[in-house]
N, C-alpha and C positions, 0 to 999 in steps of 0.2 A: 125755031126756039132754041135749038142747040147752039147756034152761033151767038144768039143773044145772051145765053148763059155764060158763054166763054168771055164775051165782052164785059159782062157784069163782074165776073170773077177777076178779070184782069184789072178793071177799075178799082175794085175793092183792094186787091193786092197792091196796086200802085199807091193808093191812099194810105195804106198801112206803112208801106215803105217810106213814104214821104214824112209821115208823122212820127216814125220811130226815133229819129235823131232828136227831135224836139222833146219827145217824152223822156228820152234818156237824159238829156241835159237838165230837164226839170226835176228829175229824180236821181241826182248824182249822189253816189255813195262816197263817204270820206273814211274808208277803212272799215274794219269790222265793227259792227254795232252802231253804224251811222255816226261815227265820230266819238262814240263812247268806248273807252278801253275796257277790256275784260277786267272785272274786279279782283280776280285772283290769279294773276299771271304766274307768280312764283310757285304757287300750289299746283296749278295745271301743268307747268313744266316738270315739276318734281314727280307728279303722278305719271306723266307720259314717259319719263326716264325710268321710273319703276317698272312700268309695263314693258318697255323695250328690253331692259336687262332681265326681267322676269321671263319673258318669252324665250330668250336665249338660255336661261337656266333650265326652264321646263323642257326645252328641246334637248338639252344635254342630259337631263334626267331620263327622258324617254329613250335616248340612244343607249344609256347605261342599262335600262331595263331590257332592251332588245338584246344586249350582250350578256344578259343573265345576272347583272348586278342590281340587286334590289336595295342596296344600302341608302339610296337617295329617295326612298319612298316617302318618308316624312317631309323631306324638302319639297318634293314635287307636290304633295298635298297642300302644303302651306303656300307655295308659290301660286298654285291654281286659285286658291282663295283670294290671295292678294291681287291677282290679275283682274278678277271680277270687280273687286272694290275700287281699284285704281282706274279702271275703265269708267266706272260710274262717277267717281269724284272728278275726273278730268272733264266729263261732260257737264256735270253740275256747275263746276267752276267756270267753264267756258261760257255757259249760258247765264251765269250770274244768279243762280238760284239762291234764295235767302236761306235755304237749308244746307248750303255748302259747309259752313263752319262745323255744324253739328255732325254731319256725315263725315267730314274730314277727321274728326276725333275718332269715330268708329273705324274708319279706314286706317288710321294710325295704329290702332290696336292690332289689326290684321297684319300690318307691316311689321310690327314688333314681333309677332309670331313667326312671320316669314324670315325676318332677319335672324332670329334665334336659330331656326332650323338650318338656314344657309351657313351661318357661322361655323356650325359643326363640320362643314366640309370645305371651308374656304382655303385650307392649306393644300388640299389635293385638287380642287376644282375651281379654276379662276371664274367660271360662270357663276358659281355660288357666291364667291366673294363680291363680284360686281353687283349681284342682286342684293346681297346684304347691305352693301354700301349705299345703293340706291334707296333702299328702304329706310336707312338711317337718315339720308338727306330728306326724304319725304316727311319723316317724323319731325325734323327740324323746321320744315316749311309749315307744318301744322302748328307747331309750338309758336311760330312767329305770328300766326293768326290770333293767338290768344284763345283758341278754341278749347 
């Protein structure tokens, strides 16, 4: 019985291996979304840029805190809020959610707060300037949606 089970397992495995290329050809993908482009590429790119620069800014703030400098506390708070919002909007935009424009408007308000907090430190801290600039670009991307 044990030998029969092995033969049966091998036959099933071989059948699957032979069928796989045909199944793959039948279900060929043409890029993301089966050929349909993401509906909000500029918004998603701007949100991802905001997140990347925001992560750098927050890391800089945390390093300052470890050194005893708490002057960046408000900046860190606003950046942290922005990060959560931009993560969400990049996902919604990528997946083409119909709620993307409305949520983008709320996210732009969080980016405005972040930008304001970061601008206070942009002369001393390039990470804050980069974050503020990214937030400004995101807000422009939202405005382009007409949201």
